[in-house]
C-alpha positions in Angstrom: -0.1 0.0 0.0 1.5 3.3 -1.0 1.1 6.3 1.3 0.2 9.6 -0.2 3.0 12.3 0.2 2.6 15.6 -1.4 5.7 17.6 -2.5 6.0 21.3 -1.9 5.2 21.8 -5.6 2.1 19.9 -5.6 0.8 21.9 -2.6 1.5 25.1 -4.2 -0.5 24.0 -7.4 -3.3 22.9 -5.2 -3.5 26.2 -3.3 -3.1 28.2 -6.6 -6.2 26.2 -8.1 -8.3 26.8 -4.9 -7.5 30.5 -5.1 -8.5 30.5 -8.7 -11.8 28.7 -8.1 -12.9 30.4 -5.0 -11.0 33.7 -4.9 -9.3 35.1 -1.7 -12.5 36.6 0.0 -14.3 33.3 -0.1 -11.7 31.1 1.5 -12.1 32.3 5.1 -15.7 31.7 4.9 -15.2 28.2 3.5 -12.6 27.5 6.3 -15.1 28.7 9.0 -17.7 26.5 7.6 -15.4 23.6 7.5 -14.3 24.1 11.1 -18.0 24.4 12.3 -18.7 21.0 10.4 -15.7 19.3 12.0 -16.6 20.6 15.5 -20.4 19.5 15.0 -19.2 16.1 13.8 -16.9 15.7 17.0 -19.7 16.8 19.3 -22.1 14.3 17.6 -19.7 11.5 18.0 -19.0 12.3 21.7 -22.7 12.6 22.3 -23.3 9.3 20.9 -20.4 7.5 22.8 -21.2 9.0 26.1 -24.7 7.6 26.8 -23.7 4.2 25.4 -20.6 4.1 27.7 -22.9 5.0 30.7 -25.6 2.5 29.7 -22.9 -0.2 29.5 -21.4 0.6 33.0 -25.0 0.5 34.6 -25.7 -2.9 33.1 -22.4 -4.3 34.2 -23.2 -3.1 37.7 
């Protein structure tokens, strides 16, 4: 299995394409939305795990 390693040149090309597609003003909004999405996902995962863990502990006792 080959791991994905990006060289500096490839990263620069990706950043340039993103800038061309979205423009400089839109990128902060996109990153803000991405951050909120990741936070919401983590909160959702933690919310699901905590009740299950508590229920498992109660049933074992």
